[in-house]
N, C-alpha and C positions, 0 to 999 in steps of 0.2 A: 442560518438565513442573508446575512451577510455579503454572501457573494450569489445567493439566488436571485433574490429581488433587485438587486443590480443587472444580472444577466435577464430576467424576464420583461424589466422596464425598455432594453432594449431591445425586441420582438414587436415584428411590428401585427403580432395578432396577440387576442386578450391570454390570460394566461388557462382559463377553463376549455383553451381550443387543444389542449392535450388528450391522449387519449389514457396515459397511465402513468405514473412516478414511479419509478425501483431507486432503491437506493440501496448502497449497499453500508452497510456498521455492524461491528466484533461487538463493545463493550457495548452493550444495549443496554442503558438504566431505569432502573425499575420503573419510575414514574412515566416512562416513554418507550415502551413496550414496541413498537409501531415507529420507529422513527419516521420511517418516510410519510406514514400518512397524518402526522404530525407536522412534517415542514410544509407537505401540500395543501394544508389546511392552511399555516401561520405564512402561506406566501401566496392568498386570495386564491388558488384554486378552483375553490369551490365543493359545497358539500358531495359533490358525484363523483368524484374524480378519484375513481380506483387509487390504491397507490398499497405497496408492499415494498419490505425490505427484506435485504439477501443477506447468507453469513457464509464467506468460506475462507477465515481470518485474512490474510492479509491480500489477499485476491479480489477480495467485496466489493471496489468501487469498481473494478474492470468486468468482475462479474454480472455489477447491474447492465451494463453496456452491452456485453453480450447478450445477455436473456432482452434486452431492450430491441438492442441487432436482430433476435432472431422474430422476434414479436413481429415486427416489421418487415423484415424476409420471407415469412410465412403468411403478409397478407392479413391478420389481423390487426396489425395499428397501421395509421402513418404520423401520428408525433409523439413522442415520447421524453420526460425529462429523465434522465439518470442521472446519479450521482455518486459520493460516495461520504462517509463524515462521518468524526473522531473526536473524544474527547477526552482521550485520554488522563489529564489532570483531574477527574471525575471518576479515575478508578478506584470501586468499590472497593472497602476496609469492610473487611467481611471477621465473623465470630469464627472461633476453630471451635472442632469436633466435642470436646469438652464442655466449651461454653453453650454451645446447643444440645447439650444431653442437660445439662443443667437448667437451662430455661426450660425444655423440655417438661421433666421432673417439675420443675415449679407449679406450670403451666396445671400440671394434672394435680398436682397436691388440692386435698378437700378440706382439709380441715388445720386448725394453728399446728397441730403436732407433727401432720406432716410436711409440711411448709416450713417451720425449723428442722425439721430433719433433713430438709432440700438446703435450706444455706451454711448445714454445718458443715454442709462439701463442698462450696466454694472455696476454692483457690486462688493467688492471685495472678498467675498462670493462665489461667482461664480466656482472664481480657486481654491475653497479648492478639492485636490486631492481625488477621493474613488477608498478607498485602496482595490485594484482589491481583493487580498487572504482574505480578511474580507468576502468580498462578496461571493465569494467560498466557504469557510465556515461556510456560515449560510444557512441553511436550506430556499428555497423560501415558502414551504408550513405551516413551521410550524414557520417561521420569531424564532428560536431556533440557537445559532449557537454550536459549535459540542462538543464546552466545555459541554456548559447548557445540552443539551441531557445525557453526562458525568454522570452529576450532578441527573437528575432525576434517573438514573440506581441506581446509591450510593444510591438515597434514599429509591429506590425500594425493595433494597437487603441488606438494613441499610450497607455500607458499610462504617466503620470510615475514619476518615483522617491520623487514624498512619496506620490504615493497606493499603492506597495507599499508601502513603509515604514507608511504608520498604519494599512493591513492587519493588518501582521505585531503592530505593538505591542495590536490590538486580540484579535488571534487570541492571545496569550500574556495578555492582557487578560481575555479569556472563561475562560480554562483556567483563570487562577489565582481566580476565582469561582465557577468549578463544583466547585476543590479545597476550596474553602473551606464552599461550601453541601454539597456530599458528591453533588455529581450524579457521580463515577463510583463511589460501596457499591455492590458485589455485584458490578462489571464490571471492574474494578481491584484483581487480588490484590495482597498485599506479597509481597516478594521478599527474599528472605533472600541476605548473602553468605558464601562460604566460611567467611570470616572470622566469621559470626555475625552482620552488620550485617542491620540493618532497614531497606527501603526501602520505607514504605509508598505511596509517590505518584511520580511519575515527575520526575526533579529541573532538565529541562532547562525550566523555565518559570520566563520573568524577567517578574514580576507588577511591576517599577521599570521595564520596557521607556518605549520615549520614540522619540516621530521623532525630537527631537533628537540624540539619544543614535545610534541610527542613520545620523543623515545622517553620521556622521563615518566611520562603512562603505568603505571605498572598493572598486569593482564587483569581485566576485569573476573573474568570465570574458569580460568587455570593458572592459577598461580605455582610456581614463580615461573614458568616457559611458556607460560600460553602468549598468542600473536595479537589474540583479540585484544581490546578494550574499547574505553568511554568514546575516545579520540578519534577511534577506525571506525563506529557504530555507528548506526545511523538514532538520531535523536529521540525522544521521546518527546509529541510534540500533538499539540489539535490542531485541528484541520477538516476542511471539507475543497471538497467540489464538483463541479458540475457539466452537464452535456449536453445539449439537445441533438434527440436522433431525427433524421428526418426520413420519409419517402420520397420516390419523387413525384409524387401527384401533390406531397402538403410542399416542397420544395416548389413546384408550378404555381400550386394555388395561392400560396402565401408571397411568392415573390425572393427566397430566399436563398443565401449565397452560402452554401457550401464551404467549408475548410475541405476535407477529406471521403476519401468513402472509405467503409469496414470493408478490406476484402474478405478475411477471417478469420477465426480464432479457432485455438487449441490446448485443450486442458490434459496434463501429464500428471501423474502419479510416482511414488521411490519412497526409497526404505527414507521413512520419518526421523531416520538418526541423522541424513546428506541433505535433509531437504533444502539446502541451500542451491544447490543443482536442480534442481528443477526446470529452471530455464532451459539450463543446456538441451533439456529432453524436447519440451515444448513447441523451444522454436525454430527447433532443427525438422520439427516436424510438419508445422504450419509451411515455414517455407518448402518442402521437400513436395507435398502436396498440391501447390504452386507451382511449383516446374521452378522454384529459388534458387539462390547457392549466398554463401555467405558477402561476394562483393555486389548482390546484387541489391541491399538496403542501405540507404544510403543516409537513416538516421533510426542511431538506439536508443529505447531508453530502456538501462536494465534497472530496475530499483536496486538503490543501493542500500540492503539490510544493513550488511556490511561487509566492509572493501576486502576481504578475506577470500567474504560469501561470491562477490562479483568475479576479481579474481579466478576463482576457481571453474567457473561457469569458462571465460575466459581461457584457462588452461586446458579444460575439457576439451575444448572444442578445436584446439590443437594438437591432441592426443591421439595419435592415429586408434591406440588399439582400447582408445575407449569411443572413440568413434565407429569402430569396424565394431565390439562385444553391446556396447550398449546402446549407438544410433543405429547400428544396420549400415553403416555406410561401407561404401569400397575402401575411402581414407580417412583423412584425417580431415574434419566437415573446412577448417580453414583459419587463420589470424582474422578475427575483426581488426579495421581502423580504429586505433582509438582516437583519431579525431572524429569521426561518425558518433562513439559513445559515449552518451549523455555528456553533451556538447555545453551545457548549461548545468552541471554537475547534477547533483543529485538527494537523496536523503539524510547524506551523511554528511549534509552543508542545510537543505532546508527541512528536516525531519521526515517522522514517516508514520504519520497519524495513520493505522493500521486497516481501516475502514476504504482512506480515502487516497491510498499513495495509489494504486491500481488506475483509478479514475484520473488523478493528476499525470499520472506520465503518459496516459494516450493521448491529454488534454495536448500536451508539451508536445509532444511526437509530431500534433496535426501542428501546432504555430510553430514547430523549428521548418518543419519540409515547407512552408509556407513561406515563410521567410527568407531562409535559405534557396528557392525556387529549385525544389529536389520534389523526385516524385515517390518516391516506399521509405515507410518507415514503420518499424517493429516496435513493441511493448510489452516488456516481460518484464516478471518478477517471479521468486518465491514464495511460496506459501504456507506457514506453520502448517505439522503436521502432515510431511510430506508431499506438494504437492505444487506446481509449476502451471502460472499461465501465459498465454501468448496471444497477442492482436497485431493483427496486420493491415494496416491500413496503405492505402495512397493519393496524395493530393490532388486535387479537382482543379 
């Protein structure tokens, strides 16, 4: 709500002028099962506003934009509010299987004796909570945590621990500089705590980060030789993001000034064990079918799930064998200019509220193009479960 209300207040039309609301969310809480509809009503968009939520793991916020883009492209809608949200701090604590069976048996016990028999089977271990967040970050097909998939990517492309730590440091320094220079102005809304505390900027950014400091951290997933640590991984945070999608008719009708146009989007899938390479596939496909190459992109936003995962994608694009065998190219896709990649840092510094991140990187790519006076941007991300999404945009 804290980012939606200011956005709607800035518009020259009423909140009920939208055709529909689409919101990405992964960890939907039980008391708000369709957060898009809840948000629409709380934002005062009217009882007649259709609203639905989408879920494709980390790509949910981008999927919300993509779905709205298709509604408008097909002529069905003119004005859509598309967003993403996540409150990872509210991830559920669950009962384990034994506890569930106990409560089921207790519920079915009809006599006093049957209830006593059920209670006789109680064990303290039954009530050890299952952390829902850890469950959600573990792939059910491979039984690997997301960090372990990043370790596999680092192994495949020989990413060193020092390289991963250096990338993480760069992310923090770039974000700290962006905050100082006001690059997030008009994009990041201040938030207020229940006690009235004002939070003007994301506070996970560490401008004093260094490779030496990060080198002291132990591997988080594959000890003792792993390369993925808490310091070179995305932070677990809460967050939300909204964008307004409008047709040309809506732009003219309401006198809007668009920031960018969506050119195309593409989704790819691959082995869940190496889900971090998803962007390496979908980004090339969306560029290829629009006649562009690696040097035709002015701004790259590649979501920083893990430093090793980002570096793995970059290394894959430079690898001739990978490009020929997997991407179907005649040679290596090419080297991404690091001065064009995640210019203002990314999820390692800002955090990765999974349902919101895909939306945020599209929004930030738009604003960065405008700020730099550049033309073409590409936002892309890996998606848990072995997928990847990419969206190609051009500044207006």
